[in-house]
VMD Tcl script that draws the C-alpha trace (Angstrom):
set ca {
  {133.42 97.27 100.97}
  {131.51 95.42 98.23}
  {129.10 93.94 100.81}
  {128.37 97.44 102.14}
  {127.65 98.72 98.61}
  {125.34 95.78 97.88}
  {123.54 96.28 101.21}
  {123.10 100.02 100.50}
  {121.76 99.25 97.03}
  {119.14 96.85 98.41}
  {118.13 99.36 101.12}
  {117.71 102.06 98.49}
  {115.61 99.78 96.29}
  {113.39 98.70 99.20}
  {112.88 102.21 100.54}
  {112.00 103.65 97.16}
  {109.63 100.81 96.30}
  {107.58 100.74 99.52}
  {104.26 102.50 99.26}
  {105.31 105.25 96.88}
  {102.08 106.88 95.77}
  {103.26 110.12 94.21}
  {104.29 110.64 90.62}
  {107.88 111.33 91.70}
  {110.52 109.85 89.47}
  {113.07 107.54 91.01}
  {116.34 106.63 89.40}
  {117.63 103.26 90.49}
  {120.60 101.37 89.11}
  {119.41 98.18 87.46}
  {121.50 95.07 87.06}
  {124.08 95.29 84.24}
  {122.50 92.25 82.55}
  {119.27 93.40 80.94}
  {116.94 90.43 81.17}
  {113.50 91.36 79.87}
  {111.30 92.58 82.76}
  {107.89 91.07 83.47}
  {105.01 92.27 85.59}
  {103.80 90.06 88.42}
  {100.81 90.70 90.63}
  {99.37 89.40 93.86}
  {95.64 89.94 94.36}
  {93.78 89.59 97.63}
  {90.01 89.68 98.13}
  {88.17 90.37 101.37}
  {91.12 91.99 103.07}
  {88.94 94.99 104.01}
  {85.67 93.15 104.73}
  {84.39 93.44 101.18}
  {84.74 91.61 97.88}
  {86.90 94.24 96.18}
  {90.10 92.73 94.76}
  {93.22 94.67 95.70}
  {96.44 94.03 93.82}
  {100.12 94.68 94.45}
  {101.95 95.04 91.12}
  {105.70 94.38 90.85}
  {108.27 93.93 88.12}
  {110.80 91.10 88.07}
  {114.07 90.88 86.16}
  {117.33 89.01 86.83}
  {115.85 87.49 90.01}
  {115.20 91.01 91.34}
  {111.73 92.21 92.32}
  {110.55 95.79 92.68}
  {107.08 96.79 93.92}
  {105.53 99.32 91.54}
  {102.02 99.86 92.90}
  {100.33 98.85 96.15}
  {97.05 100.70 95.55}
  {95.55 99.02 92.48}
  {91.94 97.92 92.79}
  {90.97 95.06 90.49}
  {92.68 92.02 89.07}
  {95.79 92.22 86.90}
  {96.67 90.43 83.68}
  {99.46 90.78 81.12}
  {98.60 92.31 77.76}
  {99.83 90.59 74.61}
  {101.36 92.87 71.95}
  {98.45 92.00 69.62}
  {96.18 93.89 72.06}
  {98.26 97.09 72.26}
  {95.95 99.07 69.96}
  {92.83 98.02 71.89}
  {94.37 99.12 75.20}
  {96.10 102.19 73.67}
  {99.58 100.96 74.62}
  {102.62 102.42 72.84}
  {104.35 100.03 70.43}
  {107.64 100.70 72.21}
  {106.48 99.03 75.44}
  {108.50 95.94 76.36}
  {106.16 94.79 79.16}
  {102.52 95.61 79.81}
  {99.65 94.70 82.07}
  {96.20 95.94 82.84}
  {93.58 95.69 85.52}
  {89.88 96.50 85.46}
  {87.34 97.07 88.22}
  {84.02 98.91 88.34}
  {84.53 100.80 85.07}
  {88.14 101.86 85.67}
  {91.04 100.35 83.74}
  {94.56 100.68 85.11}
  {97.35 100.12 82.58}
  {101.04 99.62 83.38}
  {103.82 99.73 80.80}
  {107.59 99.53 80.76}
  {109.12 101.57 77.96}
  {112.75 100.94 77.08}
  {115.37 103.46 76.06}
  {119.07 102.88 75.42}
  {119.88 103.80 79.02}
  {116.80 103.01 81.12}
  {113.44 101.33 81.64}
  {110.63 103.78 82.28}
  {107.74 102.29 84.30}
  {104.46 104.13 83.75}
  {100.79 103.87 84.77}
  {97.55 105.42 83.59}
  {93.93 105.27 84.68}
  {91.16 105.23 82.11}
  {87.43 105.39 82.74}
  {85.45 103.08 80.45}
  {83.56 106.14 79.20}
  {86.72 108.24 78.75}
  {88.14 109.51 75.48}
  {91.30 107.38 75.71}
  {93.59 110.39 75.95}
  {94.56 110.03 79.58}
  {98.30 110.51 80.03}
  {100.72 108.01 81.52}
  {102.44 108.99 84.76}
  {106.02 107.93 85.38}
  {106.37 105.74 88.47}
  {110.01 104.65 88.22}
  {113.03 105.16 86.00}
  {115.50 102.30 86.26}
  {118.77 103.45 84.74}
  {121.45 101.08 83.55}
  {125.01 101.37 84.85}
  {127.50 102.76 82.36}
}
mol new
graphics top color blue
foreach p $ca { graphics top sphere $p radius 0.5 }
foreach p [lrange $ca 0 end-1] q [lrange $ca 1 end] { graphics top cylinder $p $q radius 0.2 }
display resetview
């Protein structure tokens, strides 16, 4: 019975993480142990016969990995908390990262509440006013 539940959990996580491009919220049970999440990224260049870097962004915690975005163009790097103001990142973010390509900055954050991690993304043009809203990509709720 336990093996079936674990298998179903992993199927749910994999199905919800693959190629989701809409702003739909997903609620997924995270591991009971709340290790601090980190962003990881894998960038490829030349995959589509050009020099544009394309990046898959994931989060990792407790030896679990969840793909967050498969459509990012540009390279990805973590953002230190000392740079939050410069990148207009909320002080409540527990993990952040940003990518930049051809005048467009993509910012990812994980905000933490008492019951969940909220993974968000926003796009900002280098000539924008900085007021672009974050969109929620995933909500990872903690078991009670």
